[in-house]
C-alpha positions as CSV (number, residue, x, y, z in Angstrom):
1,M,32.9,-68.2,-28.9
2,R,34.0,-68.9,-25.1
3,I,35.6,-65.8,-23.5
4,G,37.7,-65.9,-20.2
5,I,37.4,-62.7,-18.2
6,N,39.8,-62.3,-15.1
7,A,37.3,-61.0,-12.8
8,L,40.0,-59.9,-9.9
9,F,37.7,-56.6,-9.4
10,W,34.6,-58.1,-9.6
11,A,34.1,-57.4,-5.5
12,Q,35.4,-54.0,-5.7
13,P,32.5,-52.2,-7.8
14,A,33.3,-48.8,-5.9
15,T,36.6,-49.0,-8.2
16,G,36.7,-47.7,-11.6
17,S,37.7,-51.3,-12.6
18,G,35.4,-52.8,-10.6
19,Q,32.5,-50.8,-12.2
20,Y,34.1,-51.9,-15.8
21,V,34.2,-55.8,-15.5
22,R,30.8,-55.9,-13.6
23,Q,28.9,-54.2,-16.5
24,L,30.9,-55.1,-19.1
25,V,30.0,-59.0,-18.0
26,R,26.3,-57.8,-17.5
27,H,25.5,-56.2,-20.6
28,L,27.8,-59.1,-22.5
29,A,25.9,-61.6,-20.8
30,R,22.2,-59.7,-21.8
31,M,23.2,-58.6,-25.3
32,E,25.4,-61.1,-27.2
33,H,23.8,-64.5,-28.2
34,G,26.1,-67.1,-28.5
35,L,28.8,-65.6,-26.1
36,D,29.6,-68.2,-23.7
37,L,31.4,-66.2,-20.2
38,V,33.8,-67.5,-17.9
39,L,34.9,-65.4,-14.9
40,L,38.1,-66.1,-13.4
41,A,38.7,-65.2,-9.7
42,P,41.4,-66.3,-6.9
43,E,39.0,-68.3,-4.3
44,Y,38.6,-65.2,-2.2
45,V,37.0,-62.9,-4.3
46,P,33.3,-63.6,-4.0
47,L,31.5,-63.4,-7.8
48,D,28.2,-62.6,-6.0
49,G,25.6,-61.1,-8.5
50,A,27.2,-62.8,-11.5
51,P,24.8,-63.0,-14.5
52,A,23.6,-66.7,-15.0
53,A,25.3,-66.6,-18.6
54,A,28.5,-66.5,-17.0
55,Q,30.3,-69.4,-15.3
56,P,32.4,-68.6,-12.1
57,I,35.5,-70.4,-11.8
58,P,37.2,-70.1,-9.1
59,M,41.4,-70.5,-8.9
60,Q,43.8,-71.3,-5.7
61,V,46.6,-69.3,-5.9
62,G,47.3,-68.8,-2.4
63,P,46.8,-66.5,0.3
64,E,45.7,-62.8,-1.0
65,G,48.6,-60.7,-1.6
66,N,51.2,-59.4,-4.1
67,R,52.6,-62.3,-5.1
68,A,49.0,-64.3,-5.4
69,K,48.0,-61.3,-7.7
70,I,51.1,-61.9,-9.6
71,L,50.7,-65.5,-10.2
72,L,46.8,-65.3,-10.7
73,E,47.7,-62.6,-14.1
74,Q,50.4,-64.2,-15.0
75,W,50.0,-67.8,-15.1
76,A,46.5,-69.3,-13.1
77,C,44.2,-66.9,-15.5
78,P,45.8,-68.0,-18.8
79,A,46.2,-71.3,-17.6
80,A,42.3,-71.4,-16.2
81,A,41.4,-70.0,-19.4
82,R,42.6,-72.8,-21.9
83,R,42.0,-75.8,-19.5
84,H,38.4,-74.2,-19.4
85,G,38.2,-74.3,-23.6
86,A,38.0,-70.5,-23.8
87,D,39.1,-69.0,-27.2
88,L,40.1,-65.8,-25.8
89,L,41.4,-64.2,-22.4
90,H,40.2,-60.7,-21.6
91,V,42.5,-59.0,-18.9
92,P,40.2,-55.7,-17.8
93,Y,42.9,-53.9,-16.5
94,F,46.6,-53.3,-17.0
95,A,48.1,-56.5,-16.3
96,P,48.1,-59.1,-18.9
97,P,49.9,-62.0,-19.1
98,R,53.4,-62.0,-21.2
99,V,53.0,-65.3,-22.5
100,G,49.2,-66.2,-23.2
101,R,47.8,-69.5,-23.7
102,V,45.1,-68.4,-26.0
103,P,44.5,-64.8,-27.8
104,I,44.7,-62.2,-25.1
105,V,42.8,-58.4,-25.1
106,V,43.6,-56.2,-22.4
107,T,41.8,-53.2,-21.1
108,I,44.3,-50.0,-20.4
109,H,42.2,-47.6,-18.8
110,D,45.4,-44.7,-18.3
111,L,49.0,-45.4,-18.4
112,I,49.2,-43.1,-14.7
113,P,52.2,-44.9,-13.2
114,M,54.0,-44.3,-16.9
115,L,52.8,-40.9,-17.1
116,L,53.0,-38.8,-13.9
117,P,56.6,-39.3,-11.9
118,E,54.6,-38.9,-8.5
119,Y,52.6,-42.4,-9.0
120,R,55.4,-44.1,-10.2
121,G,55.9,-45.7,-6.6
122,G,58.9,-47.5,-5.3
123,L,61.2,-49.9,-6.9
124,G,58.5,-53.0,-7.1
125,V,55.8,-51.2,-8.2
126,R,57.9,-49.9,-10.9
127,A,59.2,-53.0,-11.8
128,Y,55.3,-54.5,-11.6
129,T,54.3,-51.5,-14.5
130,A,57.4,-52.2,-16.4
131,W,56.2,-56.1,-17.2
132,A,52.8,-55.1,-17.3
133,A,53.9,-52.5,-20.2
134,H,55.7,-55.2,-21.6
135,A,53.4,-57.5,-21.5
136,A,50.8,-55.3,-23.2
137,R,53.1,-54.6,-26.4
138,H,52.8,-58.5,-26.7
139,A,48.5,-58.6,-26.3
140,D,46.6,-59.7,-29.6
141,R,44.5,-56.4,-28.7
142,I,44.7,-53.2,-26.5
143,I,41.1,-52.0,-25.5
144,T,41.4,-48.6,-23.9
145,D,38.7,-45.5,-23.0
146,S,39.7,-42.8,-24.9
147,E,41.2,-41.5,-27.6
148,A,43.2,-39.2,-25.3
149,S,44.4,-42.7,-23.7
150,A,45.1,-44.4,-27.2
151,R,47.0,-41.7,-28.2
152,D,49.3,-41.8,-24.9
153,I,49.1,-46.0,-25.5
154,E,50.7,-45.9,-28.9
155,R,53.4,-43.4,-27.6
156,H,54.4,-44.9,-24.4
157,L,54.4,-48.5,-25.1
158,K,55.2,-48.5,-29.1
159,V,51.7,-50.1,-30.3
160,P,51.0,-49.9,-33.8
161,P,47.4,-48.0,-33.7
162,E,45.8,-50.9,-35.6
163,R,46.2,-53.2,-32.3
164,V,44.5,-50.2,-30.4
165,R,40.9,-49.8,-29.8
166,V,38.8,-47.1,-28.2
167,I,35.9,-48.6,-26.6
168,Y,33.9,-45.8,-24.6
169,L,32.5,-46.5,-21.2
170,A,29.2,-45.2,-20.1
171,A,27.2,-44.0,-17.2
172,D,24.7,-46.7,-15.3
173,E,21.2,-46.2,-16.0
174,V,20.3,-44.8,-12.4
175,F,21.8,-42.1,-13.1
176,R,19.2,-39.5,-14.6
177,P,17.4,-36.1,-14.2
178,V,14.4,-35.7,-11.7
179,P,12.1,-33.2,-11.2
180,P,12.9,-31.3,-8.3
181,S,9.0,-31.6,-7.4
182,E,9.3,-35.5,-7.7
183,D,12.5,-36.2,-6.3
184,G,11.6,-37.5,-3.3
185,E,15.2,-39.4,-2.7
186,L,17.1,-36.0,-3.0
187,T,14.8,-34.7,-0.4
188,A,15.6,-37.7,2.1
189,L,19.0,-37.5,1.3
190,R,19.5,-33.5,2.1
191,R,17.4,-34.6,5.6
192,R,19.8,-37.2,6.4
193,L,23.2,-35.8,5.2
194,G,22.4,-32.6,6.3
195,L,23.0,-30.9,2.8
196,P,22.4,-27.2,1.8
197,K,19.9,-26.1,-0.4
198,D,22.3,-25.0,-2.9
199,Y,25.7,-26.4,-3.2
200,L,28.4,-27.1,-5.8
201,L,29.7,-30.9,-5.9
202,Y,33.4,-32.5,-5.7
203,L,32.8,-36.3,-5.9
204,G,36.3,-38.9,-6.3
205,G,39.9,-39.2,-4.6
206,F,42.1,-36.7,-2.9
207,D,45.4,-37.7,-5.1
208,R,47.3,-34.4,-6.0
209,R,46.5,-35.2,-10.0
210,K,42.6,-34.3,-8.6
211,R,43.7,-30.8,-7.9
212,V,41.1,-30.4,-5.2
213,P,43.5,-27.9,-3.3
214,E,43.0,-25.8,-6.8
215,L,39.2,-26.1,-6.4
216,L,39.3,-25.1,-2.6
217,R,41.6,-21.7,-3.7
218,A,39.3,-20.9,-6.7
219,Y,36.1,-21.2,-4.7
220,Q,37.5,-18.8,-2.0
221,R,38.6,-16.6,-4.5
222,A,35.0,-16.8,-6.4
223,G,33.5,-15.5,-2.6
224,L,30.8,-18.1,-3.1
225,A,31.2,-18.8,0.5
226,Q,29.8,-15.4,0.9
227,A,27.1,-15.4,-1.2
228,G,25.8,-19.1,0.1
229,L,26.6,-21.1,-2.2
230,A,28.3,-24.2,-0.3
231,L,30.9,-26.6,-1.7
232,V,30.0,-30.2,-1.1
233,I,33.2,-32.9,-1.0
234,G,32.5,-36.5,-1.2
235,G,35.0,-39.4,-1.2
236,R,37.1,-41.0,1.3
237,L,38.9,-38.4,3.1
238,P,43.3,-38.9,3.5
239,D,44.1,-41.0,6.6
240,A,46.9,-37.9,7.0
241,D,47.4,-34.6,5.0
242,T,50.3,-35.1,2.8
243,P,51.8,-33.9,-0.4
244,F,50.5,-36.6,-2.5
245,A,47.1,-37.1,-1.2
246,P,46.2,-33.3,0.7
247,D,43.4,-33.5,3.2
248,P,40.9,-30.6,2.5
249,R,40.0,-29.9,5.7
250,P,42.9,-27.7,6.9
251,L,43.1,-26.1,3.4
252,A,39.3,-24.9,4.1
253,A,40.3,-23.7,7.5
254,E,43.3,-22.0,6.5
255,L,41.0,-19.9,3.8
256,G,38.3,-19.6,6.4
257,I,35.9,-21.0,4.2
258,E,35.5,-24.3,6.6
259,D,32.1,-23.4,7.5
260,A,30.7,-23.5,3.9
261,V,32.5,-26.6,3.0
262,R,31.0,-29.7,3.7
263,C,33.1,-33.0,3.5
264,L,31.2,-36.2,3.2
265,G,33.6,-38.8,3.1
266,W,32.7,-42.0,1.9
267,V,29.7,-41.3,-0.4
268,D,27.6,-44.8,-0.7
269,E,26.8,-45.4,-4.7
270,A,23.4,-45.5,-3.6
271,D,23.4,-41.7,-2.5
272,K,25.2,-41.0,-6.2
273,P,22.6,-40.7,-7.9
274,A,20.6,-37.7,-5.9
275,L,23.4,-36.0,-4.6
276,Y,24.3,-35.2,-8.3
277,R,21.3,-34.0,-9.0
278,G,21.4,-31.6,-6.3
279,A,24.0,-29.8,-7.6
280,R,24.3,-26.5,-9.1
281,A,27.0,-27.8,-10.9
282,F,29.6,-30.6,-10.7
283,C,33.4,-30.0,-10.2
284,F,36.0,-31.9,-11.5
285,P,39.3,-30.2,-12.4
286,S,41.3,-33.1,-12.4
287,A,45.0,-33.0,-14.4
288,Y,44.6,-36.3,-16.1
289,E,41.7,-39.1,-16.1
290,G,42.1,-42.2,-18.8
291,F,38.2,-41.9,-18.5
292,G,36.8,-39.9,-16.0
293,L,32.6,-41.8,-14.9
294,P,31.9,-39.2,-12.8
295,P,31.7,-36.0,-15.0
296,L,29.8,-38.3,-17.4
297,E,27.2,-39.8,-14.4
298,A,26.9,-36.0,-13.7
299,L,25.9,-35.4,-17.0
300,S,23.7,-38.1,-17.3
301,S,21.7,-36.6,-13.9
302,G,21.5,-33.3,-15.7
303,T,24.3,-31.4,-14.0
304,P,26.8,-29.5,-15.8
305,V,30.3,-29.7,-14.9
306,I,33.7,-28.2,-14.6
307,A,36.4,-30.1,-15.5
308,G,40.2,-29.9,-16.4
309,R,41.0,-29.6,-20.0
310,G,43.3,-32.4,-21.5
311,S,43.9,-36.1,-21.5
312,S,40.3,-37.6,-21.9
313,L,37.5,-35.3,-20.1
314,E,37.1,-32.8,-23.2
315,E,35.9,-36.0,-25.0
316,V,33.6,-37.1,-21.7
317,V,32.4,-33.4,-21.2
318,G,31.9,-32.9,-24.7
319,A,29.3,-29.6,-24.4
320,G,28.1,-30.4,-21.8
321,G,30.4,-28.2,-19.4
322,L,33.3,-25.5,-19.0
323,L,36.7,-27.0,-19.8
324,V,39.6,-25.0,-18.2
325,P,43.4,-25.4,-18.1
326,T,44.3,-27.6,-15.5
327,D,47.4,-25.2,-14.5
328,D,44.9,-22.1,-14.7
329,L,43.2,-21.2,-11.5
330,D,42.0,-17.6,-12.9
331,A,40.2,-19.9,-15.5
332,L,39.0,-22.1,-12.9
333,T,37.6,-19.1,-10.8
334,E,35.8,-17.7,-13.4
335,A,33.9,-21.0,-14.1
336,L,32.9,-21.2,-11.2
337,V,31.3,-17.9,-11.1
338,R,30.0,-18.3,-13.9
339,L,27.8,-21.4,-13.5
340,A,26.9,-20.4,-10.1
341,D,25.7,-17.3,-11.2
342,D,23.9,-17.7,-14.9
343,E,21.0,-20.0,-14.4
344,A,20.3,-19.7,-18.5
345,L,24.2,-20.8,-19.2
346,R,23.4,-23.8,-16.6
347,A,20.4,-24.7,-18.3
348,R,22.1,-24.8,-21.7
349,L,25.1,-27.1,-20.4
350,G,22.8,-29.5,-18.7
351,A,20.8,-29.7,-21.7
352,Q,23.7,-30.7,-24.0
353,G,25.2,-32.8,-21.3
354,L,22.1,-34.7,-21.2
355,A,22.1,-35.4,-25.2
356,H,26.1,-35.9,-25.2
357,A,26.0,-38.4,-22.0
358,A,23.3,-40.3,-24.2
359,T,25.7,-41.2,-27.0
360,F,27.6,-43.2,-24.4
361,R,25.5,-46.7,-23.9
362,W,26.8,-49.8,-21.8
363,E,24.3,-51.4,-24.6
364,T,27.6,-50.7,-27.4
365,T,30.3,-50.6,-25.4
366,A,29.4,-55.1,-24.8
367,Q,28.7,-54.9,-28.7
368,E,31.9,-53.3,-29.4
369,T,34.1,-55.6,-27.3
370,A,32.1,-58.8,-28.6
371,A,33.0,-57.7,-32.2
372,L,36.7,-57.1,-31.2
373,Y,36.9,-60.7,-29.3
374,R,35.4,-62.2,-32.7
375,E,37.9,-59.7,-34.6
376,V,41.1,-61.6,-32.6
377,I,39.4,-65.0,-32.6
378,D,38.7,-65.3,-36.2
379,G,42.3,-64.0,-36.9
């Protein structure tokens, strides 16, 4: 069974789509005997680190840019899949070809550009999204990351439930608990980044749905700065303070908590495991997620989570955290106080979170995806 995989995001491992394609290919190559993988990417995307069982196929689609991306997705990738004898083409993000020269499986992580008005972009972006949605309706199968996203896809793309398959993602095995007395990585990270001893952690983006301003307001209202519990914020900070991507630093100053809020900026992947482990709790009050890897990474590290209720986060967090309505600042404030003050609650949620996180495994993701490939190919 030869599978062509669109590997456009292979060289972007810090993105969700990049993590997904790398982990999926790595575990398919490791676990599924008789599976022949062909990685299809434009010539300007390096396929470094691809497993030996996956054959890299560079394609010439012209200079990097929107036009080349569309040519790759709609023409070059399905043509190359057929030319190299693929039985099926898997597009691991929301951009399937409208006409497939081989059977098509597409992974749709979320429908953010369709569901949230502020993410719809200009005319070109809206046209691209409409085309992708139209093409997805004709895919042989759609994979998605959560039951919440499956419901969105069935409702908004008008796809029959039998053509949508929920296959959960997982955290990398580097995210695991380590006893504090044995955690030399955390000790070194504290020293290198100047981390406070006790802190709450947010790690992610700053676009509006992430609700970082609400987190800052709840933190200020909870009085945790005065109690000596810092708030560490990780992620690439916005270039400008805008309504779509608010910069947390001006608001922290306005609220009088700038001395207790530490903005790290971009965090290297190698630093994330220790950063999660050192946190008293991980705060992720996002209003919408197709899956939400950061909360699962925190749970896998033994750190309890505060997350926004709704979308996929209830499935991801399970019994490992406190879920709050995304429009209720009082509830978010109360959750911060509870996890900051109640050591027994943190211990209980940490243990429950570890057990829940263990049910998400990349090996399972690969097995279920390979089974879906066979189902499509066998008709």
